[in-house]
N, C-alpha and C positions, 0 to 999 in steps of 0.2 A: 635614482633610488636614494631615498633619504634614510637617515638613521638618527636615533636619539643617542645622546652621550652614553657610553657603555664602559666596559672595563679597559679596552685597549684602543688607542688612536694611533694609526700609522701616518706619519707625515712623509709624503713622497716629494723630496726636493731638499737638498742639503746645502744650497747656496744661501745668500743673504736673506732672501724672502723666507726660506725655510726656518732660519733662526727667528725671524719676526713671528711667524706662525706658531712655532714651538713655544716661544715666550708667552704668546697670547693663550695658547691651549693650556699651558700650566697655570696661568692666572685665572682662566675660566673655572678651573677647579672641579669640573664634572667628570674628568677622565681619571680613572685609577692608574692608568699607565699611558705614557706618551713615548712613542718610539719614532725613529727617523731612519729613512733609507733614501737611495737615489739610484737612478738608472746607471750612473757612472760613479758609484760610491768611492772607488779608488781615487778619483780626482780630488776629493775633499778631505782625505785622511780618515782618521778613526773617530774624531770627536767633533760634534756640532757646536756644543758649548758645555759648560760644566754640568756633569750628571747625565748628559745625553750622548750616547755613542751613535755613530753612523753604522748601521747594520747592512750586511749584504742583502741585495734586493730579494732574491728568491727565499732566503731564510725568513726575512721580515714578512713577506706576503703570506707565508704559510700560517703564521700565528696571528695575523691582524684581524680585528673585528670590524674596523671601518677605516677609511682612508681619506686624507685631505691632500689634494694636489697643490703643493706649494712651489709652483713654477711661474715665473713672471710672464713669460711669453704666452699670449692668448692662444696662438695656434698650437703650441706645445701642450698647454693645459687641455685643450679640447681633444687633441690626438691621444694623449695619455688616458683621458677619461673614457674614450671609446674602447681602450684595451683592457680595462679593469672590470672584474666582476664583483668587487667589494662594494658595499654601500658607501656613499659619499657623506663625509662628516662636515658640518658647518662649524667654523671656529669664530666666536664672537668675543672680542676682548671685553672684560667687564667695565672698562672705562670708555667704551663706545656708548653713544646715545641712540638707541634704536626704539622707535615707537612700537608699541604693542599692536598698532594698526598698520604696520608695514608688513610686507610679505618678503621673506628671505628664503630663496630656493636652496636646494641641497648644494653642498660643496663651496659655499661662499666663505669669504674671510672679511670681517669688519674689524679694522684696527683701532687702537686706542685713539680717542679724540675725534673719531669719525661720527657723523650724524646721519641717520636714516630716518626721515620724517614720515608722518602719517600718510597713508595712501601710496607710498612708494612700493614698487615691485622690482625686486632685485633678482636677476636670473641666475641660472645654474653656474657655479664656478666663478662668480664675479669677485673681484677684489675691490673693496672700498678702503683705501689706505689711510694712513695717519692724517687726521685733521680734515679729511674730505667731507663734503656735504652732498647728500642725495636728498633733495628737497621734496616737498609734498607732491604726491601724485605723479612722480617721475617713474618712467619705466626704463630699466637698464637691461639690455640683452645679455644672453649667456656669454660667459668667458670674457666679458669686458673688464677693464681695469680703470678705476677712477683713482688717479695717483694722489700722492700727498698734497693737501691743501687745495685740491681742485674742487669745483662746485658745479653741480648740475641743478639749474633753477627749476622752480615748480612747474609741473605738467610737461616738462621736456621728455622727449623720447630718444633714447640712445640705443643703437643697434647692437648686434653681436660682434665680438672680437674688436671692440673699439678701445683705443687708449686715449683717455682724457688726461693729458700730461700734467705734470706738477704745476699747481697754481693756475691752471687753465679754467675758463668759465664757459659753460653752455648756458645761454640766457633762457629765462622761462619761456616755455612753449615751443622751443626750437626742436626740430627733428634732425637726427643724425643717422645716416644709413649704416649698414654693416661695413666692417673692415676699413675704418677710418682711424688715422693717427692725428690727434690734436696736440700740437706742440706745446711745450711748457710756456705758461703765461699767456697763451692765446685767448681770444674772446670770440666765441661763436655766436654771432648775432642774427644769423639767417640760416634756414634749413640747408643741410648738406645732403645731396642725393647721389653723389659720385664718390666711390671709394678713393682714398689717396691720403696724402699728408697735407695737413693744413696748419698754417702758422700765422702769427701776427694779430694785430688789433685794428680793425676786425680781421678775423681769420680768413685767409685766402689759400687756395690750393697751390702748393709749391712743387708737388710732384705726384 
């Protein structure tokens, strides 16, 4: 379920990624109010950053108009999404470069300096982090994370719940199945059809 920017955005996740999303949501400038909560709010204290308190979960959910799940773990994001009835909000930093011909599904986050090129299709709850590139005609599956400075080359296909680690590369046209972790700095030069952890140049399965 998608939502257009409205009066109140609730960010669910008070860790480091939550701060990044909150900063982007404020910069986006389309939300009249940005609020923050967490499943374990007591763990993080009372303040996310200046001007943003961390509210108790049940109180925050009662008053929210839309929610963005700011949790780094793909499995946790997906599980949380299944348990919420609120519409999902997409947060796009104004300094991201997003083609008008790209498709961004509900609940995505695109950080400052990221590029999403024409023809790209970015699934539900995806993170395209700082300086990452999702090139032309790429398909990125739901709840995947393209980490800072990672690049997915043109016409590649990346499945669900994949982590493309910081600075990693998926070469053009390559297919990556669901539930894969690509280590930082790795280069995926051939299709990956078995879930697992891949590292190195070229990337090989390590576990």
